[in-house]
N, CA, C and O atoms as a DFTB+ gen file, in Angstrom:
184 C
 N C O
     1  1     109.717      75.892     117.226
     2  2     108.902      74.879     117.426
     3  2     107.344      75.364     117.434
     4  3     106.783      75.961     118.353
     5  1     106.734      74.927     116.079
     6  2     105.428      75.244     115.922
     7  2     104.300      74.673     116.848
     8  3     104.356      73.507     117.237
     9  1     103.299      75.493     117.184
    10  2     102.151      75.083     117.970
    11  2     101.478      74.234     117.415
    12  3     101.274      74.473     116.224
    13  1     100.903      73.026     117.932
    14  2      99.899      72.086     117.509
    15  2      98.559      72.692     117.012
    16  3      97.917      72.300     116.038
    17  1      98.214      73.816     117.931
    18  2      96.994      74.062     117.523
    19  2      96.861      75.654     117.949
    20  3      97.252      76.004     119.062
    21  1      96.290      76.615     117.010
    22  2      96.570      77.871     117.219
    23  2      96.045      78.424     118.670
    24  3      95.096      77.875     119.229
    25  1      96.643      79.408     119.170
    26  2      96.073      79.797     120.526
    27  2      94.954      80.935     120.215
    28  3      95.007      81.747     119.290
    29  1      93.909      80.813     121.208
    30  2      92.906      81.874     120.833
    31  2      93.158      83.291     120.825
    32  3      94.102      83.679     121.514
    33  1      92.436      84.207     120.119
    34  2      92.725      85.558     120.207
    35  2      91.985      86.292     121.554
    36  3      90.902      85.884     121.973
    37  1      92.563      87.194     122.046
    38  2      91.943      87.736     123.265
    39  2      91.057      88.500     122.819
    40  3      89.931      88.322     123.281
    41  1      91.236      89.576     121.808
    42  2      90.208      90.559     121.396
    43  2      90.349      90.399     119.749
    44  3      91.092      91.082     119.045
    45  1      89.502      89.384     119.314
    46  2      89.435      88.970     117.866
    47  2      89.035      90.222     117.159
    48  3      89.521      90.305     116.031
    49  1      88.146      91.389     117.592
    50  2      87.739      92.271     116.566
    51  2      89.121      93.435     116.417
    52  3      89.144      94.361     115.606
    53  1      89.992      93.175     117.208
    54  2      91.183      94.140     117.211
    55  2      92.356      93.569     116.378
    56  3      93.450      94.127     116.458
    57  1      92.206      92.592     115.659
    58  2      93.292      91.924     114.844
    59  2      93.346      92.788     113.704
    60  3      92.368      93.122     113.035
    61  1      94.800      93.213     113.469
    62  2      95.005      94.069     112.199
    63  2      95.315      93.085     111.045
    64  3      95.838      91.979     111.181
    65  1      94.928      93.636     109.936
    66  2      95.108      93.008     108.622
    67  2      95.918      93.792     107.739
    68  3      95.560      94.958     107.572
    69  1      96.928      93.388     107.146
    70  2      97.665      94.239     106.178
    71  2      97.078      94.417     104.812
    72  3      96.778      93.415     104.162
    73  1      96.912      95.492     104.381
    74  2      96.346      95.905     102.996
    75  2      96.882      95.042     101.958
    76  3      97.910      94.413     102.209
    77  1      96.328      94.931     100.843
    78  2      96.738      94.256      99.601
    79  2      97.859      94.967      99.124
    80  3      98.816      94.256      98.815
    81  1      97.998      96.241      98.975
    82  2      99.112      96.874      98.412
    83  2      99.743      97.691      99.694
    84  3      99.328      98.810      99.997
    85  1     100.511      97.197     100.223
    86  2     101.256      97.683     101.341
    87  2     102.914      98.017     101.069
    88  3     103.651      97.114     100.670
    89  1     103.358      99.202     101.286
    90  2     104.798      99.446     100.839
    91  2     105.198     100.333     102.051
    92  3     104.373     100.932     102.741
    93  1     106.608     100.361     102.253
    94  2     107.050     101.319     103.406
    95  2     108.727     101.562     102.928
    96  3     109.625     100.788     102.598
    97  1     108.630     102.978     103.074
    98  2     110.125     103.528     102.707
    99  2     110.297     104.492     103.773
   100  3     109.475     105.381     103.996
   101  1     111.391     104.313     104.450
   102  2     111.853     105.146     105.629
   103  2     111.876     106.756     104.999
   104  3     112.656     107.106     104.113
   105  1     110.933     107.589     105.595
   106  2     110.881     108.883     105.223
   107  2     112.366     109.603     104.825
   108  3     112.598     110.206     103.777
   109  1     113.273     109.383     105.911
   110  2     114.397     110.052     105.727
   111  2     115.254     109.525     104.612
   112  3     116.248     110.194     104.332
   113  1     115.060     108.626     104.058
   114  2     115.718     108.217     102.699
   115  2     115.158     108.760     101.652
   116  3     115.911     108.917     100.691
   117  1     113.966     109.131     101.523
   118  2     113.258     110.174     100.647
   119  2     113.467     111.557     100.811
   120  3     113.592     112.267      99.812
   121  1     113.520     112.024     101.936
   122  2     113.689     113.419     102.262
   123  2     115.317     113.801     101.903
   124  3     115.657     114.737     101.180
   125  1     116.020     113.072     102.426
   126  2     117.355     113.429     102.235
   127  2     117.938     112.630     100.832
   128  3     119.157     112.640     100.660
   129  1     117.172     112.024      99.954
   130  2     117.367     111.705      98.560
   131  2     118.563     110.574      98.695
   132  3     119.377     110.545      97.772
   133  1     118.722     109.644      99.779
   134  2     119.681     108.662      99.867
   135  2     119.499     107.863      98.574
   136  3     120.481     107.599      97.880
   137  1     118.459     107.534      98.289
   138  2     118.008     106.404      97.207
   139  2     118.618     106.793      95.797
   140  3     118.928     105.997      94.911
   141  1     118.728     108.155      95.764
   142  2     119.348     108.395      94.319
   143  2     120.789     108.079      94.066
   144  3     121.260     108.009      92.932
   145  1     121.551     107.870      95.298
   146  2     122.871     107.507      95.222
   147  2     123.113     105.906      95.188
   148  3     124.253     105.445      95.137
   149  1     122.104     105.197      95.217
   150  2     122.016     103.711      95.563
   151  2     122.274     103.241      94.034
   152  3     121.693     103.775      93.089
   153  1     123.209     102.183      93.892
   154  2     123.272     101.470      92.554
   155  2     122.195     100.427      92.599
   156  3     121.361     100.469      93.503
   157  1     122.162      99.483      91.670
   158  2     121.043      98.574      91.497
   159  2     121.091      97.556      92.550
   160  3     120.052      97.159      93.078
   161  1     122.514      97.011      92.958
   162  2     122.398      95.923      93.784
   163  2     122.097      96.427      95.287
   164  3     121.641      95.667      96.142
   165  1     122.444      97.990      95.559
   166  2     122.073      98.407      96.783
   167  2     120.603      98.386      96.999
   168  3     119.983      97.839      97.911
   169  1     120.126      99.126      95.929
   170  2     118.512      99.407      95.880
   171  2     117.702      98.005      96.090
   172  3     116.727      97.878      96.832
   173  1     118.255      97.043      95.346
   174  2     117.605      95.697      95.576
   175  2     117.745      95.130      96.769
   176  3     116.868      94.380      97.198
   177  1     118.834      95.400      97.452
   178  2     119.193      94.793      98.870
   179  2     118.409      95.735      99.857
   180  3     118.130      95.111     100.881
   181  1     118.032      96.836      99.876
   182  2     117.266      97.604     100.625
   183  2     115.715      97.210     100.355
   184  3     114.815      97.803     100.950
């Protein structure tokens, strides 16, 4: 159920903003090279 009006921020200057180019890959997937074994569908799903 959406709120009718937004709640006030407790500390407005501490609100985080996502950068325009945000990407995240689990380091263990990179280090252990699990991504190499993924086929196209598995990679797209991940």
